C-alpha positions in Angstrom: -25.6 -39.8 28.9 -25.6 -36.0 28.2 -23.3 -34.6 26.0 -21.7 -30.8 25.7 -22.1 -30.0 22.1 -19.6 -27.6 20.3 -21.7 -26.1 17.1 -19.1 -25.7 14.4 -20.1 -23.0 11.7 -17.3 -21.8 8.9 -18.0 -19.9 5.4 -15.5 -19.2 3.2 -14.0 -15.8 2.2 -15.6 -16.8 -1.8 -19.3 -17.1 0.2 -19.1 -14.4 2.6 -18.0 -12.3 -0.5 -20.6 -13.7 -2.3 -23.4 -12.4 0.4 -21.6 -8.7 0.5 -22.1 -8.4 -3.1 -25.5 -9.6 -3.7 -26.9 -8.3 -0.4 -28.7 -11.7 1.0 -28.2 -14.8 3.4 -26.5 -17.9 1.6 -27.6 -20.6 2.6 -24.2 -21.4 4.4 -24.1 -18.3 5.6 -23.3 -18.3 9.6 -27.0 -17.5 10.6 -28.4 -20.5 8.4 -25.8 -22.6 9.7 -26.9 -21.8 13.4 -30.3 -21.7 12.7 -30.3 -25.2 10.6 -28.2 -27.2 14.1 -30.4 -25.3 16.6 -33.7 -25.9 15.1 -32.3 -30.3 14.6 -31.4 -30.2 18.3 -34.5 -28.5 19.8 -35.5 -32.3 20.8 -32.2 -34.2 21.1 -32.8 -34.2 25.5 -29.3 -35.8 25.4 -27.5 -33.3 23.8 -26.5 -29.6 25.9 -24.8 -27.0 23.6 -22.1 -25.7 25.0 -20.7 -23.0 22.9 -21.0 -21.9 19.2 -17.7 -21.7 17.5 -17.1 -19.8 14.2 -14.8 -19.7 11.7 -16.3 -17.0 8.9 -14.1 -15.9 6.0 -11.5 -18.7 6.5 -10.8 -21.7 3.7 -11.8 -25.2 5.3 -8.7 -26.7 3.6 -6.6 -25.2 6.8 -7.2 -26.0 9.9 -4.6 -24.6 12.1 -5.2 -21.5 10.4 -9.2 -21.2 12.0 -9.1 -19.7 15.4 -12.7 -20.8 15.7 -11.8 -24.4 15.5 -8.6 -23.5 17.6 -10.7 -22.3 20.2 -13.1 -25.3 20.1 -9.7 -28.1 20.1 -8.7 -26.5 23.2 -12.1 -26.8 24.6 -11.7 -30.7 22.8 -8.2 -31.2 24.9 -9.5 -29.7 28.3 -12.4 -32.2 27.9 -14.9 -29.3 28.0 -16.8 -30.7 25.3 -17.2 -33.8 23.6 -19.2 -33.5 21.1 -18.7 -31.5 17.7 -22.0 -30.8 15.5 -21.6 -29.3 11.8 -24.5 -28.8 9.0 -22.2 -31.1 7.1 -19.0 -32.4 5.9 -17.5 -29.8 3.7 -18.9 -27.0 7.0 -16.1 -29.2 9.2 -13.2 -29.7 6.6 -12.6 -30.0 2.5 -8.9 -31.4 2.8 -9.5 -35.0 2.8 -7.0 -37.0 4.3 -6.8 -34.8 7.8 -10.7 -34.5 7.5 -10.4 -38.4 7.3 -8.5 -38.4 10.3 -9.8 -36.1 12.7 -13.6 -38.1 12.1 -12.6 -41.6 11.7 -9.6 -41.6 14.2 -8.5 -38.3 16.4 -12.5 -38.0 17.5 -12.8 -41.5 18.3 -9.6 -41.7 20.5 -10.7 -38.7 22.0 -14.5 -40.4 23.2 -15.6 -37.6 20.8 -18.6 -37.9 19.3 -19.1 -36.5 15.7 -22.4 -35.1 13.9 -23.1 -34.3 10.0 -26.2 -33.4 10.0 -27.5 -32.7 6.8 -25.0 -35.9 5.2 -26.6 -37.9 8.2 -24.0 -39.0 9.5 -24.0 -39.7 13.8 -20.4 -41.4 14.7 -22.3 -43.1 17.4 -24.7 -44.7 15.2 -22.1 -45.1 12.0 -22.3 -48.7 10.8 -18.5 -49.5 9.3 -19.1 -49.2 5.7 -20.4 -45.7 6.6 -16.9 -45.3 9.0 -14.6 -46.6 6.0 -16.2 -46.1 2.7 -19.0 -43.6 2.7 -16.5 -40.5 4.9 -13.5 -41.1 2.6 -15.7 -40.7 -0.4 -17.5 -37.6 0.6 -14.5 -36.0 1.6 -13.1 -36.3 -1.3 -15.1 -34.5 -3.1 -15.7 -32.0 -0.3 -11.9 -31.4 -1.6 -12.1 -31.9 -5.2 -14.5 -29.1 -4.8 -11.7 -27.0 -3.3 -9.7 -27.9 -5.8 -11.9 -27.2 -8.7 -13.5 -23.6 -6.9 -9.5 -22.4 -6.8 -8.5 -23.3 -10.4 -12.0 -21.0 -11.2 -10.8 -18.4 -9.2 -7.4 -18.9 -10.9 -9.1 -18.8 -14.2 -10.9 -16.2 -13.7 -7.9 -13.4 -12.3 -6.3 -14.9 -15.1 -8.6 -13.8 -17.8 -9.6 -10.2 -15.7 -5.7 -9.9 -15.9 -5.5 -10.1 -19.9 -8.1 -7.7 -20.0 -6.5 -5.1 -17.4 -9.0 -5.1 -14.8 -7.4 -5.0 -11.6 -8.1 -8.0 -10.0 -6.9 -7.6 -6.5 -8.9 -6.8 -3.7 -7.2 -3.9 -2.5 -6.4 -0.9 -5.0 -3.4 1.4 -4.9 -2.7 4.0 -3.6 -4.1 6.9 -5.4 -6.6 4.9 -8.0 -10.4 3.9 -7.1 -12.2 1.0 -9.1 -14.7 1.5 -11.0 -15.9 -1.9 -13.2 -12.7 -3.5 -12.0 -10.6 -0.6 -14.1 -9.0 2.3 -12.1 -9.5 5.7 -12.0 -7.5 8.5 -10.1 -8.8 9.0 -6.9 -8.8 13.0 -6.8 -7.8 13.6 -3.7 -4.7 10.6 -3.1 -3.6 11.7 -6.8 -3.0 14.3 -5.6 -0.4 13.3 -3.2 1.0 10.9 -5.2 1.7 13.8 -7.8 3.4 15.9 -5.1 5.6 12.8 -3.4 7.0 12.6 -7.7 7.4 16.6 -7.3 9.4 16.7 -3.9 11.2 13.8 -5.4 12.5 15.2 -8.8 13.0 18.8 -6.0 16.2 16.2 -4.6 14.2 14.9 -1.6 14.9 11.6 0.0 12.1 9.0 0.7 12.7 9.7 4.5 12.6 13.0 4.1 9.7 13.4 2.5 7.8 11.0 4.4 8.5 13.2 7.4 6.9 16.4 5.5 4.0 14.4 4.7 3.6 13.6 8.3 4.0 17.7 9.4 1.6 18.2 6.6 -0.9 16.9 8.1 -1.4 14.2 5.1 -3.2 10.7 5.9 -1.1 7.8 5.0 -2.4 4.9 2.7 -3.4 2.8 5.5 -4.8 5.1 7.5 -7.0 6.3 4.1 -8.3 3.4 3.4 -8.8 3.2 7.5 -11.1 6.6 6.8 -13.1 5.4 3.6 -14.3 2.5 6.0 -12.0 -0.4 4.2 -10.1 -3.0 6.8 -7.1 -3.0 5.2 -3.4 -4.5 7.6 0.0 -4.3 6.7 3.2 -5.4 7.8 5.0 -2.4 7.5 2.8 -0.6 9.5 5.3 0.8 13.2 3.1 2.7 14.7 -1.1 2.4 16.3 -1.9 5.0 13.9 -0.6 4.7 10.3 2.1 7.4 9.6 4.2 7.8 6.1 8.0 6.0 6.5 10.3 6.2 4.0 9.2 2.5 2.8 5.9 3.4 1.7 6.7 6.5 -0.5 9.8 4.6 -1.5 7.2 1.9 -3.2 5.0 4.0 -4.3 7.8 6.7 -6.9 8.9 2.7 -8.4 5.3 2.0 -8.6 4.8 2.0 -12.6 0.9 1.8 -11.9 1.1 5.7 -11.9 2.1 5.6 -15.1 -0.7 3.5 -16.5 1.0 0.6 -16.2 -1.3 -2.5 -14.8 1.2 -5.4 -13.3 -0.2 -8.6 -11.4 0.3 -11.6 -10.6 3.5 -10.5 -8.8 2.7 -13.4 -6.3 1.2 -16.9 -6.6 0.2 -19.3 -3.4 2.2 -22.6 -3.9 -1.0 -24.7 -4.4 -4.4 -24.4 -2.9 -3.7 -26.8 -0.3 -1.0 -24.2 1.2 -1.2 -20.9 2.0 2.4 -20.2 1.6 3.2 -17.1 -1.1 5.7 -17.1 -2.9 7.4 -14.6 -5.4 6.2 -15.0 -9.0 9.5 -13.7 -11.8 9.6 -10.6 -13.1 9.2 -12.0 -16.8 6.4 -14.1 -15.8 3.8 -10.6 -14.6 0.9 -9.7 -16.5 1.6 -6.6 -17.6 -1.0 -4.2 -19.8 0.3 -0.9 -21.2 -2.4 2.1 -20.7 -5.1 0.0 -18.6 -5.8 3.1 -17.1 -5.4 6.6 -16.2 -1.7 7.6 -15.6 -1.3 9.7 -12.3 2.7 10.3 -13.0 3.8 11.4 -17.0 6.5 8.8 -18.6 9.1 11.3 -18.1 8.7 12.5 -14.7 8.4 8.6 -13.8 12.3 7.8 -15.5 13.9 10.9 -14.2 12.6 9.6 -10.7 14.2 6.0 -11.5 17.1 7.6 -13.0 18.0 9.7 -10.2 17.5 7.0 -7.5 20.4 5.1 -8.6 22.7 8.0 -8.6 24.7 9.0 -6.2 22.5 12.1 -4.6 24.5 14.9 -2.6 24.2 18.0 -1.3 25.8 21.4 -2.0 28.1 22.5 0.2 26.5 24.8 3.5 23.4 24.6 2.2 20.6 21.8 3.4 19.1 20.9 -0.6 20.5 18.6 -3.1 23.0 20.4 -5.8 21.1 21.4 -8.4 23.0 18.9 -10.8 23.7 16.2 -9.1 23.1 13.5 -11.0 23.7 15.5 -14.4 27.0 16.1 -14.5 30.5 14.2 -15.4 33.7 14.2 -16.5 34.5 14.4 -20.3 37.1 11.9 -20.2 37.0 9.3 -17.4 33.1 9.7 -17.2 32.8 9.5 -13.4 30.4 11.7 -11.6 32.1 15.4 -10.5 31.4 16.6 -7.0 31.1 19.6 -5.7 33.8 21.5 -3.8 34.0 24.6 -1.9 37.4 26.9 -1.9 38.8 30.1 -0.7 40.5 32.2 -3.8 41.7 35.7 -3.8 39.9 36.3 0.0 36.5 35.4 -1.5 34.8 32.0 -1.0 33.5 29.9 -4.2 31.8 26.8 -5.0 33.7 24.4 -8.4 32.5 21.2 -9.3 35.7 18.1 -10.1 36.3 14.9 -11.1 35.3 12.9 -8.3 38.5 9.5 -9.8 40.7 12.7 -9.1 39.2 13.4 -5.5 39.7 10.4 -4.8 42.9 9.9 -6.1 42.3 7.0 -8.7 43.8 8.9 -12.1 42.3 11.3 -14.7 42.8 15.3 -14.1 40.9 17.5 -12.5 38.4 19.3 -14.9 37.6 21.8 -12.3 35.3 24.5 -13.5 33.4 27.5 -11.4 29.4 27.0 -10.2 28.4 30.0 -10.8 29.9 30.4 -14.6 28.7 26.3 -15.5 25.6 27.6 -13.7 25.6 31.0 -16.2 26.7 28.5 -19.0 23.1 26.2 -18.7 21.4 29.1 -18.1 22.1 30.3 -21.5 22.2 27.4 -23.6 18.4 27.1 -22.5 17.6 30.8 -22.1 18.5 31.1 -26.6 16.2 28.2 -27.5 11.9 29.4 -27.1 11.0 26.0 -27.0 13.0 25.5 -23.4 11.4 29.0 -22.3 8.5 28.1 -23.0 8.2 23.9 -21.3 10.5 25.8 -18.8 6.9 28.5 -18.1 5.1 25.3 -18.7 6.8 23.8 -15.8 6.8 26.6 -13.5 2.7 26.3 -13.8 2.7 22.8 -13.4 4.5 23.0 -9.5 0.9 22.7 -7.7 -0.2 25.4 -5.5 -3.7 24.4 -5.5 -2.2 21.2 -3.8 -1.5 23.1 -0.5 -5.7 24.9 -0.9 -6.9 20.9 -0.4 -4.5 20.1 1.9 -5.5 22.6 3.9 -8.8 22.2 2.8 -8.9 18.4 4.2 -6.9 19.4 7.7 -10.0 21.9 8.5 -12.8 19.1 8.3 -10.7 16.7 10.7 -10.3 19.7 13.2 -14.2 20.4 12.5 -14.5 16.3 13.0 -12.6 16.3 16.3 -14.9 19.5 17.4 -18.3 16.6 16.6 -16.9 13.9 18.4 -15.5 16.2 21.4 -18.9 18.4 21.8 -21.2 14.2 21.7 -18.5 12.8 24.3 -19.2 15.5 26.4 -22.8 15.2 25.8 -22.7 11.7 26.8 -20.3 12.2 29.9 -23.0 15.0 31.0 -26.1 12.3 30.5 -23.5 9.2 32.2 -22.8 6.9 29.8 -19.4 7.8 30.1 -17.4 8.2 33.0 -14.8 10.2 34.1 -11.6 7.8 33.0 -13.6 7.7 29.8 -13.9 10.9 29.1 -10.8 12.4 30.2 -9.3 9.6 27.2 -11.4 11.2 24.4 -11.2 14.0 25.8 -7.2 14.2 25.2 -7.5 12.5 21.9 -9.8 14.8 20.5 -7.6 17.4 21.8 -4.5 16.6 20.8 -5.9 16.0 16.9 -7.6 19.4 16.8 -4.1 20.8 17.6 -1.7 18.1 14.8 -4.4 19.2 12.5 -4.1 23.0 13.2 -0.6 22.9 12.9 -0.7 21.2 9.6 -2.7 24.2 8.7 0.1 26.5 9.5 2.9 24.2 8.3 0.6 23.6 4.6 0.1 27.5 4.5 3.7 28.3 5.4 4.6 26.0 2.2 2.0 27.5 0.0 3.5 30.6 1.1 6.8 30.0 0.1 6.6 28.1 -3.7 4.1 31.4 -4.8 7.0 33.9 -3.6 9.4 31.6 -5.4 6.8 30.9 -8.8 6.4 35.1 -7.9 10.6 35.9 -8.7 10.4 33.8 -10.9 8.4 35.3 -13.6 11.5 37.5 -14.9 13.0 34.3 -16.9 16.3 36.9 -18.0 16.8 36.9 -14.4 16.4 33.1 -13.0 18.7 30.6 -12.7 17.0 27.2 -13.6 16.5 25.3 -10.4 17.5 21.7 -10.1 13.6 20.8 -11.0 14.1 22.6 -14.1 17.7 20.9 -14.5 16.7 17.6 -14.4 13.8 18.3 -16.6 15.1 20.2 -19.3 18.9 18.8 -19.6 19.6 15.0 -20.2 23.4 15.5 -18.8 26.6 17.8 -19.3 30.4 16.8 -19.6 33.8 19.1 -18.7 36.0 18.2 -20.1 39.8 19.2 -20.5 40.4 23.4 -20.8 36.6 23.8 -19.7 35.4 22.4 -22.7 31.6 22.2 -22.2 28.8 19.3 -23.7 25.5 19.4 -22.5 22.8 17.5 -23.2 19.0 19.5 -24.0 15.7 17.2 -23.5 13.8 19.5 -26.1 14.1 20.8 -29.6 16.9 24.1 -29.9 16.0 26.7 -32.4 18.0 27.0 -35.9 
């Protein structure tokens, strides 16, 4: 009888990682397993190799998650193959109950011969004591090995977490890893700072995502891909991953950007079950000051504060009201809302108590917006400390950010240009046919167009901000904008008879 054999080859995720780190071929590598089996079978004339079924980077504990095994199983059920050959029992599986069931019950019932070369086990010639004693014991040992490895990995990860070392496979956007420690990555860290700046200026997460896409800034997934890292996410909505409100919101809530390393937020139920569950926050590993911060603690806390407030746009404006989230009724403590009306044929904006506005009690507490801005400005301006902070904040608003984005887009334009030239060369040499060339040409020309538009928009934004900064140099002539109000003022309360209380974030001069 001639057996049509399936060579089953598997290497675990841990072994694959070791081979990559050490730059060498391990004993259980796919190629070593293949060579070992083919060398053994070259003199076995009754065995004909049908195909190789490979699972690279898959645990031996779960059969149903291994694509190579599932493809082999289909061919077994279709009677395409009637023999399985593996290097040893551990390559086939490490979960002893299921492995036992396949070797001792399922395969014999299907007429499938099973051969584990290094373990000297062949189901065709196996004696009863091998079937009932040796195989169960070896499978149990392989299972125990998997359990021990899982325990060692978990212990190692816990020790790394306690020392403030990033134990995850992928580092957070904005950082790179050096000897296990997180360090700011120049290009992406600038984007993180911009996201926080735009949020403090009153932009929503969705609006920020839209702007980042328009400015040609690569999303976290695309950023990793551009640097050769294979990274897949269930949140990706497009073939080319774009910024979304969700991805921006995640960055705005992540404490890693203020130097706090939080790990162990999820875990597997056991070494045999791949299902991941959430870990209660009080059981997370949290190390303060584990790495350099990208965002200041003050800016982070302000973002968290305004994220939970009712943010309203100013009347007839596309931007958020500069005092939104800061202004409260002095009596009922509810937020004040901005309204617009006519007085003496003149349109004026004013604030009133939101409780009164909804007919829920309290009184009007009305105050004109322009009058309140003048008072707020006078409070800030009367302190040299406040003026000093204001000037520093103005200087930190990131004019150089736009130069970096413009340079990155120009580099991408040049890259698309070179790819187009290469495609033209391949077409002329007959490597690409007309349809393939036209497809590549369309993609590269469209890429250039998008990046040129990104350069234009970034230059436009840079000019706008430079003009704002130029106008704000005469400190006595300006009124604080929203960002400055947020950073310099804790809160404002409007009481009866227009009594105003202002809590500031800087020390007043005496």
